[in-house]
Steps between C-alpha positions, in 0.01 A plus 500: 500500500138513396295722732214335694163666563261357756125572480350503851173602662201354675291223328293579195642842413614385154859388554471192272328696230783752508754218496338354185480847343869577561625154391260476204384155619214331677741323735330628817149382577249786520161482674271700725579230761749651748809304605529305165874580486693336778857457374746740352487496123774647285470612137709674246405845383645806327482849642612778281714259298666350815445135592324470837396220730147541632401323822126439564429450869219377729268759655623647822272416789509513878516134599577275797850357517554174309181529298495475121432876483798562727727288274368684198589825676851371561536419134398854417739654747781283351412636157528853633846426631607358164351794304676803365165683477157441666173570328248551780150457359175625654142472364398851425128402493529376861722785616769463763423239757656430843680201346651730234629730769645213705696349208602843362700533822657159434602610152640830626702314764654277240701802357424391142397759237122501465260603230144534634229379258133581522342227282159479350488870407298450185196684638414803707404285798878453555579873547446496880721195551777648280528814709480298821819321393707815572467443869690169487825703485639302204517798263262599225276220382487390131146449374469191286252234382689177459196332346459768232869589455456865611772704667786260418709773344506697827571175684793422271638859538484493885637148522799572274573815705485295824746248357733772366447396139421694185263365234670362188364605160349230272579421139315292248677188371488370146222254600284786620541424874632771733792458736688733739792689353824500699573870454310810616520672161138441409213651696128426502329719237290803616146412391319797337146484359398758237123557544236748379190540289485350148704683238706709750819372330611228737634264232670795325666588825630146561637492142675833561657378826628164364602654171317265265149447364417211736135595559231545236393870498233689305209739537255220578429466877535160656790366286678363811309202651729367764798612708828464310833513686819657359831531677736793462816619669504872587803654665605159630144420642301216357135599448220267389225697319142369479293644216140457593155520349313829534257535795151634432209550738345173607162593341669514154677164533265249351699269273663192655841575343506847653392365836785258495739780388377716786563220749846457365579870535379502859723194564795682343441793743502262797824338398671836409716702738450831315206592278528768232158649439506632145275798408418640162604872524251598236210364707637599838414305816150337518303315756620159369864610542430578865316174548803314369725700730272405792537132406880532491514657845255258650726221384783677679713559192730799438364726223647738247288693251623545146332768283526374139477689173646807674647624166144549373394731783495875433443668840729268700530697827123553538433135433767384747374733771142374464616142491697526823195650666273218388750237600540655848119488539435162342797313650515679834598168671842513326615864493814584311447262205765576233363615158735466200406651162617266217448431132514127435482541124805734486671325796528820710506492877569126521814531719324740735210257532725201577690709758160579670410128498826399672447778753152386571625143556751627748233691699268192485775287652615757764539382857514751785696406812287460811697757710459760224127423484455552869695822499267617227197392701608694808550815286166448319312460827671814639400704195140386505374292791233235441141609578324412824159347410264511800776685698729198488841564341614245244852380535723366217791317660703332234534450125685243278516404133432123463524495118565684177356469149311723587638657822271381780509643855341384824433745781408372850263731683211515747152473351607475133133496385460849643783667305337721240576449132613857471771443759605171328529710173717745692730221606514355149582829339767567761651154433511571133669839541749395769620177332459609136220254396327681212274336248478156655227341715593481865302321769451596864341245725397579851517243779404524863742441786850613602832472321539118464876527510530706809639321816229366719477651850507256778223507751553489876 
């Protein structure tokens, strides 16, 4: 039987926009006018290769019995009863309202699996509302923008998990269209971008990895203009490599073609999972290399550094020691970045590099169980207690990991604005060491308040 997913929430939180996005249609009317949807609307969709029925519902409102709003609510409650999964949507820009809290209790009481969605998360103004969503007691929220199509991958992952389904791989038919494959023998490629300054040997490296002269190479800088994708299979793992144009300092980028190439490279970084920063061993590491590394970590991508033309270096140990020191100083936000010496021209060190790429991907996707996180937090606080600004002790009560890619943690504490950056750095370093998270960006966000999942004490 085809699973049914009901989209519920108060009026004007973006339910119909999400319905249209998931079904790939414009079947549901969308407007800033609240209450436009009154009846249940069903549509066909596909989630991870599985056929799904999506139900769009009217906005939940507190209403007098027998009114139109009350009948709309009854329709929504009927949809919840029919559903195998409920997507509970809030407007992250508005934050959690009293109506959201009222109907969150209704959804919890239904006994249906729930995925909590914080919609309209396309800007920073939504951050406060996203973190408020934790207190609804519906699990970790998924940040999306239905209008802009952001966060749908995380939504698909959590929805499939709630339904007990696994994503099906997709294959390309003869007509060029893609369709789900019935077996689980094919996996989604690991997307890897090769980036660096012009003439570092990026195209030569890609040719060495794929085993053919696919990319134009030569001594002239700037031969590669756009990002070119190549698929390989390495030790049973499918990897999609993106050869990119060299990145120079902005002041030196004047021609339109190079500006377009630079934009394309930046886009490749944003769509990659792991980025290989390729350095020319003869030139060492320069300021521009560190600037590229900063860009990669700001985008939240995993990073591996490859040191090319290693066979041409004479004093290898001295160079490597100096390089590690400069990387530790210049990329202090991601300690433990793996550095792999290679020679793209003679195809040396390729397997070691690919092994490091797969390991970096595993770290980037790592999820730490909440109980283990809170045991770590208790030990970290015991080793080094938070400071007491103005004589008032800061308390960190609870920590959870709402997302991966990169690993992102949320700690609930008193007066989060008063917690010094040095103490936050202590927590981040301890997280890295305890849960083995080297060389990947990790995020630690601080929120005020108590543990949102702790049982509420009754008054009186």
